Residue, then its C-alpha position, 0 to 999 in steps of 0.5 A: m370343187y377340190p381344185q378351187h380349195r387348194e388354191r386357196e388353202q395352204p398345206i402344213f403337214s403331209a404323210r403317207a399312210h393307208v386310209f380306213q373308213i369304220d363300217p357303218n353297220t358293225k361299227r366294229n370293222w375297218i373298211p380300207a378306203s385305199k388300195h395303197a398309201v396315199t398322202v394325208s395333208f393337213f391344210y389351213d384355210g386363211n379366209r374362213n380360218v379353219y384347218r383341215i385334213i385331205s386326203v385324194g386318192g385319184t380324182k376322188a376325196i377319200i378324207n375331207c374332214t374340218i378340224t374342231p376342238s372336240m376331235t381327238f386322235t387316238r393311238t390303238s397300236q405302234k402304227f395306227g391310229q384313228w379319230a372321229d369326224s361327227r359332221a361326217n358321222t364316221v371314224y377314220g383310221l390310218g395306218f403308217a409305215t412306221e412308229q415315227q410317222l405316227h408319232q409326227f402325225s399324232e403331234r401335228f394333230k395336236e398342235v391343229k386342234e389347239a390352233a383351231r381352238l384359238a381360232r375359234e375364240k377369236s372368231q366368236d370375240k369377233m361375232e358380236f361386232v359382225n351381227t350387229a354390222l349385219s343387222i344395220a347393213a341388212p336392208q341394202l344388201s336385200d336390195d342388192l341381193g334381189f337385183l343380183l338374182q334378177f340380172s343373173q336370170d336375165l343373163g342366164d336366159e340370153l345365154q341358153s337362147p340359140p343363135v340364129m342367122c338371118v337371111n332376108g327377114p325373120e322367117d329365113k333361118m339357116f340351121r348349123s350342122q352338127s356332124a363336125d361336133i358330134t364326131l369330135s366329142s365321140e373321138k374325144e369320149r373314147i379316147k378319155k375312156m381309154l385313158s381312164e381304163g389304163s388309170i384303172c389297170e395302174m391302180n390294180l398294178e400298184a396295189e399288186l405291186f404294194t402286196l408283193q413288196d409287203s409279202n416280199s419284206k415279211l419274206v426277206s425278215a423271216l429268212h434273215e432269222a432263219n439264217n441266224n437260227v440256221q447259224q445257231w443250230k449249226k453251232q449247235l450241231a458242232a457242239y453235240q458232235e464234239e460231245t458225241e465223239r467225247l462220248r464215244d471216245q470215253v466208251a471205247d476207253l472203257e471197253a479197252h480197259g475191261g474190268h477197270g471201267p464203270s458198271d453196265m449202268l454207266k454204259d447204258e446211261l452213256t448209250r441213251s445220251l448218244e441216241e438222244l443226240e443223234a435223235l436231236l442232230k436228225a431233228k435239226d437236220e429236218e429243220i435245215h431242210i425245211l429252212q432251205n425250201k422257204k429260201s426257194e419260195y423267197h426266190e420265187m416271190e422275188q421273181e413275181r415281184e420283177e415281173a410285177i414291176h416289169r407290167l407296171q412299167e409296160m403300164e406306164m409306157r401305155n399311159l404315156e402313149l395314151e396321154r400322147r394321143v389325148q393330146n393329139a386329138e385336143q390338138n385336132l380339135a382345136a384346129s377343127l374348130e378354129e377351122r369351123d369359126h373361120t368358115e363361118s365367118e366366111v359364110q356370114r360375109a357371104i350372108e352380108i353380101l347376099d343380103v346387099k344383093l338382094f337389096d340392090l335387086n328390090d332396088l331394081r325391081q322398084s325402079l323397073v316397075k316405076l318405069i313400067d308405069k310411066 
């Protein structure tokens, strides 16, 4: 169905996004329609003069929405937008990677909606003329339609009746063997099943890879932020250490001068400030230790991502091998069909020769009977 539409439709704009649909029960929660980002495209059907939004995941149509002038695309966040499809009785949501992609999709949605409105107005202007022409041509169209329906029914009956080869009259029939067809069809089904299982594994690995990439990007941003904080904390730590050394020098000078220094109250205040600075230094050291642990976790996630990429590459190689086997099976099937057609032609020729021989024997028998009667 969809490939035929694609042949007569022209793509206008495409973008990659995560597709969601509203939960039909709660009407609040979003249900993911795709495990990873898919291509969402605007298409224009020149024959019907309509615009559609289409997104296909594998062999399944995730979005097949005809745009009407009453539709509105709403941006609910910086990277997420939604619109309602009354014909499908659902609400679609799209999550983009960047705000710029969302802005481009929203602007293109407005342009296509305006074009759909203009197309509808033009079609309404032509409706009266079309209705008049249809009312005039209705009797002739009805007769032609009845003839076409009767012809298609007769043709279907002829195509559905199985061919029968007769040898010497309508009662002698030859039934063809079906073992070759069963063997070839079962082999083809088995290879198709293996290929579909490989595709499912590939989709799962792609979803896992996307999750790891998302986690990796988050960890990288957190690591950059942590490194910036560490640099700031190191600067603060150096400043605190300098302040501590300066205060210690002041305390030592005050103790050395004895009676010329400040009172004991000032010494206690300096001691408390020194203790607070040491506690702050200890807290910063603990935070630095925690950030170092997070950095080690980031390296582990990086290793897991590389393993997932390696498994995805292996799965792609396996899919290529399965595709090659399918091609070989199709070639073998074509060769078997050609050989079977050749065998059938040989059998048909032998049957014709046998019919001729039987006819000659029948003539010879009649000739012998006439001779015996004489």
